[in-house]
C-alpha positions as CSV (number, residue, x, y, z in Angstrom):
1,M,193.5,162.8,-30.2
2,T,197.1,164.1,-31.3
3,S,197.7,166.0,-34.3
4,T,200.7,167.4,-36.0
5,A,199.0,170.8,-35.8
6,S,200.7,173.4,-33.1
7,R,198.9,172.9,-30.0
8,P,197.3,176.6,-29.5
9,S,196.1,176.5,-33.2
10,R,195.0,172.9,-32.9
11,V,193.0,173.5,-29.1
12,A,191.5,177.2,-29.9
13,K,189.7,174.9,-32.8
14,L,188.3,172.0,-30.3
15,P,185.1,172.0,-28.6
16,P,185.0,172.2,-24.8
17,R,184.7,168.6,-23.6
18,E,187.2,167.5,-26.4
19,R,189.6,170.9,-24.9
20,I,189.5,169.6,-21.5
21,L,190.2,165.6,-22.4
22,D,193.4,167.0,-25.0
23,A,194.5,168.8,-22.1
24,A,194.0,165.9,-19.6
25,E,195.9,163.5,-21.8
26,E,199.1,165.6,-22.4
27,L,199.2,166.2,-18.6
28,F,198.3,162.6,-17.4
29,Q,200.9,161.2,-20.1
30,N,203.8,163.7,-19.0
31,E,203.4,164.3,-15.3
32,G,200.9,161.5,-14.2
33,I,197.6,161.2,-13.1
34,R,198.3,162.2,-9.2
35,R,200.4,164.9,-9.7
36,V,198.0,166.5,-12.1
37,G,195.1,168.9,-10.6
38,V,191.6,169.9,-11.8
39,Q,193.1,173.6,-11.9
40,A,196.2,172.5,-14.1
41,I,193.9,171.1,-16.4
42,A,191.9,173.5,-16.7
43,E,194.6,176.3,-17.6
44,R,195.7,173.8,-20.2
45,A,192.3,173.4,-21.9
46,E,192.3,177.4,-21.6
47,T,188.7,177.3,-19.5
48,T,187.9,176.7,-15.9
49,K,187.4,174.3,-13.2
50,M,183.7,175.0,-13.3
51,A,183.5,174.0,-16.8
52,I,185.3,171.1,-16.5
53,Y,182.9,169.8,-13.8
54,R,179.9,170.9,-16.1
55,H,181.1,167.9,-18.6
56,F,183.0,165.6,-15.9
57,E,181.6,165.1,-12.8
58,T,184.8,164.1,-11.1
59,K,188.6,164.1,-12.0
60,D,188.3,160.3,-11.6
61,A,185.6,160.2,-14.2
62,L,187.4,162.6,-16.2
63,V,190.5,160.0,-16.2
64,A,188.6,157.1,-17.0
65,E,187.1,158.5,-20.2
66,W,190.8,159.3,-21.2
67,L,191.6,155.8,-21.0
68,R,188.0,155.0,-22.3
69,I,189.4,156.8,-25.5
70,L,192.7,155.4,-25.8
71,A,191.4,151.7,-25.5
72,A,189.3,151.9,-28.1
73,D,191.9,153.2,-30.4
74,Y,193.5,149.8,-29.4
75,Q,190.4,148.2,-30.5
76,A,190.3,150.0,-33.7
77,A,193.8,148.3,-34.4
78,F,192.1,144.9,-34.2
79,D,189.4,146.1,-36.9
80,R,191.7,147.5,-39.1
81,V,193.9,143.9,-39.5
82,E,190.7,142.7,-39.7
83,A,189.4,144.4,-42.2
84,E,192.9,144.5,-44.2
85,Y,193.3,140.9,-43.9
86,P,190.0,139.4,-44.5
87,G,190.3,135.5,-43.4
88,R,194.1,135.4,-42.7
89,P,194.3,135.3,-39.1
90,E,197.7,134.8,-38.4
91,E,198.3,137.9,-40.6
92,Q,196.0,139.6,-38.2
93,I,197.7,138.6,-35.3
94,L,201.0,140.2,-36.7
95,G,199.2,143.2,-37.4
96,V,198.2,143.5,-34.2
97,A,201.8,143.1,-33.1
98,R,203.2,145.7,-35.9
99,F,200.4,147.9,-34.2
100,I,202.4,147.5,-31.0
101,A,205.6,147.6,-32.4
102,E,205.4,150.7,-34.5
103,G,204.3,153.0,-31.3
104,L,206.9,151.8,-29.3
105,P,208.8,154.8,-29.8
106,T,206.3,157.3,-28.5
107,L,206.4,155.2,-25.4
108,S,210.1,156.2,-24.5
109,H,209.3,159.0,-22.7
110,R,206.3,158.2,-20.2
111,G,205.7,154.6,-21.1
112,C,202.0,152.4,-21.4
113,P,199.3,155.1,-20.5
114,F,197.3,151.5,-19.3
115,I,200.5,150.2,-17.2
116,N,201.4,153.8,-15.7
117,S,197.6,154.4,-14.8
118,L,197.3,150.9,-13.2
119,A,200.3,151.5,-11.0
120,E,198.9,155.1,-10.1
121,L,195.1,153.6,-8.9
122,P,195.8,150.8,-6.6
123,D,191.8,150.7,-5.6
124,R,190.5,148.5,-7.7
125,S,187.1,149.9,-7.3
126,H,188.0,153.2,-9.2
127,P,186.4,153.7,-12.5
128,A,189.6,154.1,-14.5
129,R,190.9,151.0,-13.3
130,Q,187.7,149.3,-14.0
131,V,188.0,150.5,-17.7
132,I,191.3,149.0,-18.1
133,E,190.2,145.7,-16.9
134,E,187.6,145.6,-18.9
135,H,189.7,146.7,-22.0
136,K,192.2,144.2,-21.3
137,A,189.8,141.7,-21.4
138,R,188.3,142.5,-24.6
139,Q,191.9,142.5,-26.1
140,T,192.3,138.9,-24.8
141,R,189.2,137.3,-26.2
142,R,189.6,139.2,-29.2
143,L,193.8,137.7,-29.5
144,V,192.0,134.0,-28.4
145,A,189.9,134.2,-31.6
146,L,192.7,135.3,-34.0
147,C,194.8,131.8,-32.5
148,A,192.1,129.7,-32.6
149,E,190.6,130.9,-36.0
150,A,194.4,130.5,-36.9
151,G,194.4,126.8,-36.2
152,L,196.4,126.7,-33.2
153,P,196.0,124.1,-31.2
154,D,196.2,125.9,-27.7
155,P,194.6,129.4,-28.6
156,E,194.7,130.4,-25.0
157,Q,198.1,129.6,-24.1
158,A,199.1,131.2,-27.9
159,A,197.6,134.3,-26.9
160,A,199.0,134.7,-23.6
161,E,202.0,134.4,-24.6
162,I,201.7,136.9,-27.3
163,T,200.7,139.5,-24.6
164,F,203.3,138.6,-22.3
165,V,205.7,140.2,-25.3
166,L,203.4,142.9,-26.1
167,E,203.0,144.3,-22.7
168,G,206.8,143.1,-22.1
169,A,208.3,145.4,-25.1
170,Q,205.8,148.3,-23.4
171,V,207.7,147.8,-20.4
172,S,211.1,147.4,-21.8
173,T,211.0,150.6,-24.1
174,Q,210.4,152.9,-21.2
175,N,213.3,151.6,-19.1
176,G,215.1,151.5,-22.3
177,S,216.7,148.2,-21.2
178,I,216.5,146.3,-24.5
179,D,217.5,147.8,-28.0
180,R,215.5,147.3,-31.3
181,A,212.2,146.3,-29.4
182,G,209.7,146.8,-32.0
183,D,212.1,144.4,-34.2
184,R,212.5,142.1,-31.6
185,L,209.0,141.8,-31.2
186,M,207.7,141.2,-34.4
187,R,210.8,138.0,-34.4
188,I,209.2,136.6,-31.2
189,V,205.5,136.6,-32.2
190,E,206.2,135.3,-35.0
191,G,208.2,132.2,-33.4
192,I,205.3,131.9,-31.0
193,V,202.7,131.7,-33.8
194,D,205.0,129.1,-36.3
195,R,205.6,127.3,-32.6
196,H,202.2,127.1,-31.9
197,R,200.7,126.1,-35.3
198,S,199.3,122.6,-35.7
199,P,200.8,119.8,-38.3
200,L,197.5,120.1,-39.9
201,V,198.0,123.5,-40.3
202,E,200.8,123.1,-41.5
203,S,200.6,120.5,-44.1
204,R,197.6,122.3,-45.2
205,G,199.7,125.4,-46.4
206,T,202.2,122.9,-48.3
207,T,199.7,121.7,-50.3
208,D,197.5,124.9,-51.6
């Protein structure tokens, strides 16, 4: 939903629903979900509260749709690396890590929208929390599958370690505690894959 075009010219060309989502994304990212009201979103989108409620029954529904779009972007990253490295699961794992590493600079101001949203939405029945939990579960399943395809003997453990690193790098970037987080992230993920690689995979790789 981001663009290099100036915001006024970009927003003017968007259909009403996309204009609302664009405004919500900017405000939720910069100010947080709780601090942003529907009126502020309406003003930013150059529309009315009534128009927002025609597209989204509640503010909670708008938050959930925003996060659903973000989740789709992350899932698309898995699709891209699978298409780019067909039949090479280790390269796909590193491709996913690279996607996160390259996105770290944009997190330095507000941080990961999923982590921030979880902190702001303690009620597990909130529709946006359900979107996040489903997204994280789907992401874990795909990462475990890649680790299994790579021949790692304990794919669940390898995927868990990689997930800890990916999410930890995002938090560390947000609070500024670690420099060169992207480079460090890639080296750590590479190390996890190397450490989990089975002797069978290593021996097969030396004979090819």
